[in-house]
Kinemage of the C-alpha trace (Angstrom):
@kinemage 1
@onewidth
@group {chain A} dominant
@subgroup {mainchain}
@vectorlist {calphas} color= white
{ca unk a 1} P 0.046 -0.065 -0.056
{ca unk a 2} L 1.484 3.391 -0.898
{ca unk a 3} L 0.073 5.201 2.010
{ca unk a 4} L 2.345 3.613 4.617
{ca unk a 5} L 5.550 3.713 2.439
{ca unk a 6} L 4.877 7.147 1.264
{ca unk a 7} L 5.115 8.345 4.720
{ca unk a 8} L 8.036 5.840 5.297
{ca unk a 9} L 9.854 7.590 2.462
{ca unk a 10} L 9.914 10.702 4.688
{ca unk a 11} L 10.315 9.149 8.190
{ca unk a 12} L 13.679 10.701 8.833
{ca unk a 13} L 12.387 14.305 7.966
{ca unk a 14} L 9.155 13.798 10.047
{ca unk a 15} L 11.132 12.593 13.050
{ca unk a 16} L 12.683 15.994 13.443
{ca unk a 17} L 9.257 17.659 13.689
{ca unk a 18} L 8.579 15.537 16.732
{ca unk a 19} L 11.365 16.784 18.891
{ca unk a 20} L 8.994 18.832 20.945
{ca unk a 21} L 7.092 15.650 21.850
{ca unk a 22} L 9.768 15.013 24.746
{ca unk a 23} L 8.086 17.968 26.636
{ca unk a 24} L 4.496 16.707 25.937
{ca unk a 25} L 2.293 16.533 29.013
{ca unk a 26} L 1.135 13.024 29.964
{ca unk a 27} L -2.494 12.183 30.775
{ca unk a 28} L -4.009 9.758 33.174
{ca unk a 29} L -2.729 6.152 33.037
{ca unk a 30} L -4.851 3.453 31.560
{ca unk a 31} L -5.460 2.115 35.132
{ca unk a 32} L -6.995 5.482 36.021
{ca unk a 33} L -9.403 5.705 33.114
{ca unk a 34} L -12.888 6.228 34.493
{ca unk a 35} L -15.162 6.474 31.608
{ca unk a 36} L -17.885 3.727 30.855
{ca unk a 37} L -17.004 1.968 27.615
{ca unk a 38} L -20.584 1.113 27.540
{ca unk a 39} L -22.035 4.510 27.751
{ca unk a 40} L -23.181 6.432 24.602
{ca unk a 41} L -20.119 8.586 23.463
{ca unk a 42} L -18.190 9.890 20.414
{ca unk a 43} L -14.624 9.262 19.733
{ca unk a 44} L -12.249 11.139 17.452
{ca unk a 45} L -9.705 9.044 15.287
{ca unk a 46} L -7.000 10.590 13.563
{ca unk a 47} L -5.013 8.597 10.722
{ca unk a 48} L -2.631 9.465 7.881
{ca unk a 49} L -4.177 7.911 4.841
{ca unk a 50} L -5.315 10.248 2.014
{ca unk a 51} L -5.888 8.232 -1.068
{ca unk a 52} L -9.681 7.859 -1.758
{ca unk a 53} L -9.519 4.164 -1.724
{ca unk a 54} L -7.556 4.059 1.564
{ca unk a 55} L -9.848 6.547 3.279
{ca unk a 56} L -12.779 4.538 2.490
{ca unk a 57} L -11.079 1.366 3.670
{ca unk a 58} L -10.490 3.209 7.100
{ca unk a 59} L -14.203 4.329 7.053
{ca unk a 60} L -15.488 0.915 6.288
{ca unk a 61} L -13.471 -0.568 9.178
{ca unk a 62} L -14.833 1.995 11.560
{ca unk a 63} L -18.482 1.363 10.378
{ca unk a 64} L -17.832 -2.391 11.159
{ca unk a 65} L -16.696 -1.281 14.628
{ca unk a 66} L -19.857 0.921 15.215
{ca unk a 67} L -21.925 -1.978 14.200
{ca unk a 68} L -20.341 -4.020 16.791
{ca unk a 69} L -20.335 -1.214 19.474
{ca unk a 70} L -23.524 0.717 18.665
{ca unk a 71} L -23.147 3.075 21.671
{ca unk a 72} L -19.901 4.455 20.237
{ca unk a 73} L -19.723 6.686 17.207
{ca unk a 74} L -16.392 7.489 15.780
{ca unk a 75} L -15.462 10.829 13.933
{ca unk a 76} L -12.700 10.080 11.558
{ca unk a 77} L -10.164 12.609 10.399
{ca unk a 78} L -7.702 11.521 7.788
{ca unk a 79} L -4.470 12.899 6.133
{ca unk a 80} L -2.986 13.707 9.531
{ca unk a 81} L 0.893 13.787 9.379
{ca unk a 82} L 2.975 13.754 12.443
{ca unk a 83} L 3.301 17.616 12.509
{ca unk a 84} L -0.377 17.898 13.177
{ca unk a 85} L -0.386 14.906 15.480
{ca unk a 86} L 2.284 16.560 17.447
{ca unk a 87} L 0.484 19.965 17.679
{ca unk a 88} L -2.627 18.358 18.760
{ca unk a 89} L -1.271 15.992 21.538
{ca unk a 90} L 0.585 18.947 22.910
{ca unk a 91} L -2.428 21.270 22.917
{ca unk a 92} L -4.820 18.795 24.344
{ca unk a 93} L -8.353 20.082 24.765
{ca unk a 94} L -11.699 18.554 23.793
{ca unk a 95} L -11.222 19.165 20.254
{ca unk a 96} L -8.205 16.833 20.031
{ca unk a 97} L -8.245 13.205 18.961
{ca unk a 98} L -8.922 10.117 21.225
{ca unk a 99} L -7.165 7.453 19.034
{ca unk a 100} L -4.109 8.365 17.029
{ca unk a 101} L -2.107 6.547 14.361
{ca unk a 102} L 1.200 7.250 12.709
{ca unk a 103} L 3.166 5.570 9.956
{ca unk a 104} L 6.410 6.582 11.451
{ca unk a 105} L 7.388 3.518 13.444
{ca unk a 106} L 10.905 4.873 14.120
{ca unk a 107} L 9.344 7.538 16.339
{ca unk a 108} L 7.940 5.110 18.734
{ca unk a 109} L 10.743 5.816 21.200
{ca unk a 110} L 9.563 9.493 21.359
{ca unk a 111} L 5.875 8.516 21.593
{ca unk a 112} L 6.419 6.304 24.580
{ca unk a 113} L 9.156 7.924 26.349
{ca unk a 114} L 7.501 11.405 26.286
{ca unk a 115} L 4.101 10.024 27.221
{ca unk a 116} L 2.681 11.440 23.919
{ca unk a 117} L 1.064 8.192 23.379
{ca unk a 118} L -0.832 6.580 26.543
{ca unk a 119} L 0.745 3.509 28.132
{ca unk a 120} L -1.485 0.615 26.847
{ca unk a 121} L -0.245 -2.044 29.450
{ca unk a 122} L -3.288 -1.686 31.829
{ca unk a 123} L -5.661 -1.948 29.108
{ca unk a 124} L -4.036 -5.062 27.502
{ca unk a 125} L -3.905 -6.714 30.901
{ca unk a 126} L -7.467 -5.876 31.672
{ca unk a 127} L -8.533 -7.473 28.292
{ca unk a 128} L -6.465 -10.607 29.011
{ca unk a 129} L -4.696 -10.385 25.603
{ca unk a 130} L -1.544 -12.519 25.150
{ca unk a 131} L 0.178 -10.237 22.656
{ca unk a 132} L 3.214 -12.436 22.274
{ca unk a 133} L 0.825 -15.212 20.949
{ca unk a 134} L -1.117 -12.819 18.896
{ca unk a 135} L 1.336 -10.389 16.940
{ca unk a 136} L 4.698 -11.213 15.318
{ca unk a 137} L 7.631 -10.329 17.374
{ca unk a 138} L 9.085 -7.528 15.262
{ca unk a 139} L 5.730 -5.745 15.227
{ca unk a 140} L 5.323 -5.981 18.874
{ca unk a 141} L 9.001 -4.566 19.300
{ca unk a 142} L 8.426 -1.420 17.006
{ca unk a 143} L 5.246 -0.504 19.102
{ca unk a 144} L 6.982 -0.452 22.460
{ca unk a 145} L 10.128 1.469 24.044
{ca unk a 146} L 12.009 0.246 27.055
{ca unk a 147} L 9.171 -1.615 28.482
{ca unk a 148} L 6.549 0.912 27.827
{ca unk a 149} L 3.803 -0.307 25.330
{ca unk a 150} L 2.292 2.827 24.002
{ca unk a 151} L 0.944 1.380 20.634
{ca unk a 152} L -0.255 -1.588 18.742
{ca unk a 153} L 0.470 -2.443 15.159
{ca unk a 154} L -2.333 -1.734 12.585
{ca unk a 155} L -1.181 -3.699 9.551
{ca unk a 156} L 2.316 -3.873 8.385
{ca unk a 157} L 4.832 -3.683 5.502
{ca unk a 158} L 7.198 -6.474 4.658
{ca unk a 159} L 10.095 -5.695 2.330
{ca unk a 160} L 11.374 -8.311 -0.274
{ca unk a 161} L 12.748 -8.556 -3.813
{ca unk a 162} L 10.667 -8.082 -7.047
{ca unk a 163} L 12.038 -9.385 -10.234
{ca unk a 164} L 11.229 -9.241 -13.999
{ca unk a 165} L 10.694 -12.901 -14.791
{ca unk a 166} L 10.864 -12.411 -18.421
{ca unk a 167} L 14.242 -10.637 -18.034
{ca unk a 168} L 15.517 -13.455 -15.909
{ca unk a 169} L 14.426 -15.978 -18.506
{ca unk a 170} L 16.085 -13.926 -21.251
{ca unk a 171} L 19.360 -13.990 -19.216
{ca unk a 172} L 19.231 -17.629 -18.527
{ca unk a 173} L 18.556 -17.011 -14.811
{ca unk a 174} L 16.643 -19.810 -13.179
{ca unk a 175} L 15.739 -18.621 -9.744
{ca unk a 176} L 16.072 -15.467 -7.584
{ca unk a 177} L 19.343 -14.967 -5.681
{ca unk a 178} L 19.442 -16.204 -1.985
{ca unk a 179} L 22.852 -14.664 -0.958
{ca unk a 180} L 24.403 -11.143 -1.749
{ca unk a 181} L 27.279 -12.506 -3.864
{ca unk a 182} L 24.650 -14.366 -5.893
{ca unk a 183} L 22.745 -11.341 -6.101
{ca unk a 184} L 25.725 -9.194 -7.395
{ca unk a 185} L 26.357 -11.704 -10.217
{ca unk a 186} L 22.737 -11.677 -11.145
{ca unk a 187} L 22.520 -7.773 -11.110
{ca unk a 188} L 25.461 -7.579 -13.495
{ca unk a 189} L 24.093 -10.300 -15.903
{ca unk a 190} L 20.979 -8.423 -16.099
{ca unk a 191} L 22.593 -5.119 -16.917
{ca unk a 192} L 22.670 -3.847 -20.434
{ca unk a 193} L 24.578 -0.735 -21.126
{ca unk a 194} L 23.449 1.796 -23.674
{ca unk a 195} L 25.827 4.770 -24.545
{ca unk a 196} L 26.549 6.406 -21.119
{ca unk a 197} L 23.417 4.917 -19.603
{ca unk a 198} L 21.717 1.612 -19.620
{ca unk a 199} L 19.197 -0.232 -21.871
{ca unk a 200} L 18.247 -2.120 -18.686
{ca unk a 201} L 19.871 -2.000 -15.319
{ca unk a 202} L 19.832 -5.135 -13.098
{ca unk a 203} L 19.303 -3.168 -9.888
{ca unk a 204} L 19.665 0.367 -8.782
{ca unk a 205} L 21.840 -0.023 -5.583
{ca unk a 206} L 22.206 3.696 -4.746
{ca unk a 207} L 20.849 4.835 -1.466
{ca unk a 208} L 18.483 7.389 -3.310
{ca unk a 209} L 17.121 4.403 -5.221
{ca unk a 210} L 13.877 4.689 -3.566
{ca unk a 211} L 13.790 1.864 -1.100
{ca unk a 212} L 17.382 0.977 -1.253
{ca unk a 213} L 18.135 2.754 2.094
{ca unk a 214} L 20.454 1.712 4.671
{ca unk a 215} L 18.080 0.030 7.103
{ca unk a 216} L 16.597 -1.866 4.457
{ca unk a 217} L 19.819 -3.338 3.285
{ca unk a 218} L 20.971 -4.008 6.982
{ca unk a 219} L 17.872 -6.030 7.702
{ca unk a 220} L 19.614 -8.881 5.629
{ca unk a 221} L 22.681 -9.094 7.865
{ca unk a 222} L 22.762 -10.222 11.599
{ca unk a 223} L 23.522 -6.992 13.198
{ca unk a 224} L 23.059 -4.744 16.260
{ca unk a 225} L 22.653 -1.027 16.103
{ca unk a 226} L 23.436 -0.611 19.835
{ca unk a 227} L 25.531 -2.426 22.223
{ca unk a 228} L 24.259 -3.614 25.728
{ca unk a 229} L 25.095 -0.215 27.300
{ca unk a 230} L 23.153 1.388 24.748
{ca unk a 231} L 26.078 2.953 22.685
{ca unk a 232} L 26.169 2.946 18.955
{ca unk a 233} L 27.539 -0.392 17.616
{ca unk a 234} L 27.898 0.616 13.804
{ca unk a 235} L 31.649 0.985 14.205
{ca unk a 236} L 32.146 -2.315 16.191
{ca unk a 237} L 29.667 -4.666 14.747
{ca unk a 238} L 31.335 -6.022 11.463
{ca unk a 239} L 28.090 -6.477 9.795
{ca unk a 240} L 27.877 -2.751 9.079
{ca unk a 241} L 31.207 -2.537 7.365
{ca unk a 242} L 30.296 -5.679 5.407
{ca unk a 243} L 27.162 -4.139 4.154
{ca unk a 244} L 28.704 -0.678 3.378
{ca unk a 245} L 31.358 -2.485 1.352
{ca unk a 246} L 28.936 -4.740 -0.414
{ca unk a 247} L 26.873 -1.785 -1.571
{ca unk a 248} L 29.697 0.270 -2.557
{ca unk a 249} L 31.298 -2.548 -4.633
{ca unk a 250} L 27.745 -3.042 -6.293
{ca unk a 251} L 27.750 0.574 -7.209
{ca unk a 252} L 31.097 0.330 -8.728
{ca unk a 253} L 30.523 -2.864 -10.526
{ca unk a 254} L 27.256 -1.641 -12.258
{ca unk a 255} L 28.851 1.473 -13.669
{ca unk a 256} L 29.806 3.746 -10.929
{ca unk a 257} L 28.076 6.337 -8.754
{ca unk a 258} L 27.880 9.105 -11.251
{ca unk a 259} L 26.613 6.971 -14.162
{ca unk a 260} L 23.946 5.238 -11.833
{ca unk a 261} L 22.928 8.624 -10.504
{ca unk a 262} L 22.546 10.141 -14.025
{ca unk a 263} L 20.353 7.057 -14.998
{ca unk a 264} L 18.267 7.584 -11.750
{ca unk a 265} L 17.200 10.894 -12.959
{ca unk a 266} L 15.340 9.332 -15.838
{ca unk a 267} L 13.140 7.325 -13.421
{ca unk a 268} L 9.426 8.133 -13.050
{ca unk a 269} L 7.735 8.797 -9.795
{ca unk a 270} L 8.018 6.153 -7.084
{ca unk a 271} L 4.234 6.049 -6.600
{ca unk a 272} L 3.313 6.530 -10.404
{ca unk a 273} L 2.745 4.235 -13.234
{ca unk a 274} L 6.255 5.057 -14.681
{ca unk a 275} L 8.266 3.539 -11.671
{ca unk a 276} L 11.295 1.952 -13.056
{ca unk a 277} L 10.400 -1.424 -12.334
{ca unk a 278} L 7.153 -1.060 -14.091
{ca unk a 279} L 8.716 0.417 -17.172
{ca unk a 280} L 11.535 -2.250 -17.284
{ca unk a 281} L 14.323 0.205 -16.642
{ca unk a 282} L 15.427 -2.031 -13.822
{ca unk a 283} L 15.050 -5.726 -13.705
{ca unk a 284} L 15.062 -6.134 -9.835
{ca unk a 285} L 13.586 -3.938 -7.121
{ca unk a 286} L 13.719 -3.793 -3.342
{ca unk a 287} L 10.212 -2.940 -2.260
{ca unk a 288} L 7.361 -3.462 -0.041
{ca unk a 289} L 4.202 -5.695 -0.559
{ca unk a 290} L 2.231 -2.667 -2.045
{ca unk a 291} L 4.520 -2.641 -5.144
{ca unk a 292} L 2.683 -5.904 -6.480
{ca unk a 293} L -0.674 -4.224 -6.690
{ca unk a 294} L 0.618 -0.935 -8.017
{ca unk a 295} L 2.776 -2.756 -10.773
{ca unk a 296} L -0.351 -4.828 -11.739
{ca unk a 297} L -2.384 -1.588 -11.816
{ca unk a 298} L 0.290 0.042 -14.162
{ca unk a 299} L -0.255 -2.902 -16.669
{ca unk a 300} L 3.334 -4.087 -16.857
{ca unk a 301} L 4.247 -6.133 -19.909
{ca unk a 302} L 5.951 -8.794 -18.081
{ca unk a 303} L 5.471 -11.533 -15.410
{ca unk a 304} L 6.325 -10.523 -11.950
{ca unk a 305} L 8.362 -12.597 -9.473
{ca unk a 306} L 8.728 -11.902 -5.768
{ca unk a 307} L 11.025 -13.450 -3.306
{ca unk a 308} L 12.633 -12.592 0.079
{ca unk a 309} L 15.777 -10.237 -0.280
{ca unk a 310} L 19.029 -12.083 -0.234
{ca unk a 311} L 21.046 -12.515 3.097
{ca unk a 312} L 24.808 -12.507 3.971
{ca unk a 313} L 26.828 -15.331 2.462
{ca unk a 314} L 27.433 -17.063 5.882
{ca unk a 315} L 23.823 -16.522 6.972
{ca unk a 316} L 21.871 -18.543 4.330
{ca unk a 317} L 20.076 -20.373 6.897
{ca unk a 318} L 18.188 -17.320 7.643
{ca unk a 319} L 16.959 -16.718 4.110
{ca unk a 320} L 13.356 -15.649 4.053
{ca unk a 321} L 13.648 -12.771 6.549
{ca unk a 322} L 13.145 -9.150 5.733
{ca unk a 323} L 12.547 -5.692 6.974
{ca unk a 324} L 9.360 -4.943 8.695
{ca unk a 325} L 7.423 -1.702 9.475
{ca unk a 326} L 3.711 -0.444 9.614
{ca unk a 327} L 1.266 1.858 10.988
{ca unk a 328} L 1.138 2.296 14.786
{ca unk a 329} L -2.016 3.075 16.814
{ca unk a 330} L -2.330 4.517 20.282
{ca unk a 331} L -4.508 6.554 22.564
{ca unk a 332} L -4.112 10.277 23.256
{ca unk a 333} L -3.243 10.703 26.966
{ca unk a 334} L -5.522 13.686 27.198
{ca unk a 335} L -8.684 11.865 26.100
{ca unk a 336} L -11.403 11.519 28.615
{ca unk a 337} L -12.785 8.513 26.887
{ca unk a 338} L -9.884 6.214 27.149
{ca unk a 339} L -11.712 3.041 27.944
{ca unk a 340} L -13.943 3.557 24.900
{ca unk a 341} L -10.873 4.485 22.814
{ca unk a 342} L -9.344 1.203 23.848
{ca unk a 343} L -12.416 -0.493 22.480
{ca unk a 344} L -11.617 0.880 19.158
{ca unk a 345} L -7.820 0.343 19.195
{ca unk a 346} L -8.358 -3.337 20.341
{ca unk a 347} L -11.027 -3.889 17.633
{ca unk a 348} L -8.777 -2.454 14.778
{ca unk a 349} L -5.645 -4.230 15.827
{ca unk a 350} L -6.806 -7.489 17.290
{ca unk a 351} L -10.269 -8.477 15.741
{ca unk a 352} L -9.219 -11.142 12.933
{ca unk a 353} L -12.122 -10.215 10.678
{ca unk a 354} L -11.324 -6.581 10.959
{ca unk a 355} L -7.677 -6.849 10.297
{ca unk a 356} L -8.281 -9.157 7.412
{ca unk a 357} L -10.769 -6.794 5.759
{ca unk a 358} L -8.628 -3.863 6.105
{ca unk a 359} L -5.521 -5.730 4.842
{ca unk a 360} L -7.547 -6.868 1.742
{ca unk a 361} L -8.690 -3.314 1.111
{ca unk a 362} L -5.541 -1.582 1.252
{ca unk a 363} L -3.104 -4.578 0.180
{ca unk a 364} L -0.961 -4.501 3.285
{ca unk a 365} L 0.396 -7.427 5.482
{ca unk a 366} L -1.795 -8.385 8.469
{ca unk a 367} L -0.385 -7.658 11.795
{ca unk a 368} L -1.762 -10.720 13.671
{ca unk a 369} L -0.981 -14.346 13.433
{ca unk a 370} L -4.678 -15.353 12.938
{ca unk a 371} L -5.128 -12.864 10.176
{ca unk a 372} L -2.074 -14.024 8.382
{ca unk a 373} L -3.417 -17.397 8.440
{ca unk a 374} L -7.209 -16.537 7.671
{ca unk a 375} L -8.745 -18.221 4.786
{ca unk a 376} L -10.570 -14.798 4.130
{ca unk a 377} L -7.103 -13.149 3.279
{ca unk a 378} L -6.907 -12.397 -0.457
{ca unk a 379} L -3.602 -13.683 -1.639
{ca unk a 380} L -1.759 -15.170 -4.398
{ca unk a 381} L 1.693 -16.813 -4.662
{ca unk a 382} L 3.421 -13.425 -5.303
{ca unk a 383} L 1.659 -11.796 -2.322
{ca unk a 384} L 2.275 -14.702 0.040
{ca unk a 385} L 5.925 -14.105 -0.189
{ca unk a 386} L 5.481 -11.036 1.961
{ca unk a 387} L 3.230 -12.958 4.481
{ca unk a 388} L 5.948 -15.292 4.809
{ca unk a 389} L 8.468 -12.663 5.576
{ca unk a 390} L 6.164 -11.164 8.050
{ca unk a 391} L 6.107 -14.394 9.877
{ca unk a 392} L 9.723 -15.206 9.665
{ca unk a 393} L 11.247 -15.255 13.210
{ca unk a 394} L 14.440 -13.379 11.931
{ca unk a 395} L 12.563 -10.470 10.315
{ca unk a 396} L 13.440 -7.339 11.950
{ca unk a 397} L 13.218 -3.299 12.200
{ca unk a 398} L 15.669 -0.934 13.628
{ca unk a 399} L 15.349 -0.524 17.445
{ca unk a 400} L 13.511 2.376 18.967
{ca unk a 401} L 15.440 5.270 20.188
{ca unk a 402} L 14.763 8.184 22.641
{ca unk a 403} L 15.283 10.533 19.714
{ca unk a 404} L 13.270 8.722 17.139
{ca unk a 405} L 15.033 8.018 13.775
{ca unk a 406} L 17.908 10.473 14.228
{ca unk a 407} L 20.444 7.730 14.520
{ca unk a 408} L 19.217 6.252 11.294
{ca unk a 409} L 19.361 9.600 9.514
{ca unk a 410} L 23.016 9.925 10.637
{ca unk a 411} L 23.948 6.520 9.315
{ca unk a 412} L 22.111 7.125 6.078
{ca unk a 413} L 23.896 10.513 5.655
{ca unk a 414} L 27.241 8.533 5.984
{ca unk a 415} L 25.918 6.177 3.478
{ca unk a 416} L 25.344 8.811 0.850
{ca unk a 417} L 28.899 10.300 1.367
{ca unk a 418} L 30.585 6.636 1.312
{ca unk a 419} L 28.991 5.640 -1.852
{ca unk a 420} L 29.706 8.668 -3.627
{ca unk a 421} L 33.450 8.454 -2.755
{ca unk a 422} L 33.565 11.325 -0.421
{ca unk a 423} L 34.464 9.190 2.466
{ca unk a 424} L 37.748 7.081 1.880
{ca unk a 425} L 38.241 5.377 5.063
{ca unk a 426} L 35.208 3.163 6.091
{ca unk a 427} L 36.406 2.241 9.648
{ca unk a 428} L 37.191 5.866 10.522
{ca unk a 429} L 33.971 6.990 8.971
{ca unk a 430} L 31.837 4.645 10.837
{ca unk a 431} L 33.771 5.468 14.054
{ca unk a 432} L 33.044 9.128 13.558
{ca unk a 433} L 29.372 8.257 12.841
{ca unk a 434} L 28.958 6.202 15.957
{ca unk a 435} L 30.301 9.075 17.972
{ca unk a 436} L 27.682 11.438 16.397
{ca unk a 437} L 24.833 9.025 17.268
{ca unk a 438} L 26.050 8.674 20.916
{ca unk a 439} L 26.162 12.528 21.224
{ca unk a 440} L 22.664 12.986 19.703
{ca unk a 441} L 21.017 10.392 22.028
{ca unk a 442} L 22.774 11.795 25.180
{ca unk a 443} L 21.654 15.194 24.283
{ca unk a 444} L 18.097 13.964 23.845
{ca unk a 445} L 18.136 12.346 27.154
């Protein structure tokens, strides 16, 4: 679904706007919520979806909730970004939201540590929910911070590999690569030069190549962003140097940074029909589950293949994993209808029929095990790849931080400089980056 990823594309910029959340006022705890959830009331729900089909899907989901809870009416407000959310949560008041959602999973550390989102633990316990048995571990992880569960996942995104089956057949490639060394060979084999550009590029490796960002690459290596003391681990964990070295070599082998960047300027919009994978300009693409529907809607002239992303050569036993993210939903601490708000949050995030219907409508990955296994889920072999990635025990997402995605931005900025050749010493560059990450986190605390 483009809605979640569209916001994911600006996660790093959005996180800066939430810096003031660290001073947000906290409301009453879940244990102190005094409203009667069976009383007649009206809730306000803010979400970020904006496309007409997505907005309709949200409203349909709310309509089902109102039918199951006839005493509760929900006023739905869409197209709410994190800037607007921040302002409303700081301001409080009767005109603010009761239930809130965000596409920015990397900001969960701010949401939880600042009290911007209410602690849901008392509500979860009162409802007798076994979240570990209900929700995949990575999704549970990116909706809590340092023991505070301030959100639940509402559908998710799983990232994998798209490939042009016709191009594979023409090149004599029988199956998608499982390791990064295999991937590099396949990418070169699929690349056909044309002048100072390309007739077809096997893969766009550059960090500005839409979803080819540092954390998506890193998901395919065993890695740890932080050590046991909470210090940046990017200079000490060899997985980071391995990833940066691999990506830089792939950039060089496929024509070099400047040539690839020039070709990238010919790409169509990431969310339009002229996406380079749709047009055949690239034969492989790192992307989320929503790309399948978008490519089919664009009427591509080739058969689409999907597979998990490759893994490090010495970690082939973990093949099948991938990067996960998604929408997070919580309760505004200023709400005076917290028990009723919990009924809406619980319904949207744990009711199997509701999760399945919403996933079918916006073509996202369900965020509960029962929904992932539901016979009502509309799938085909190509889409099931992403369901399998979501269920894989080694699938992962970057850990939450008190300053949101700032550490990811710092590492990504380093990646831009390194791939372009502006940083020559990888080890020294990672050490400098780690020091900056530690300073930023210390300052945020």
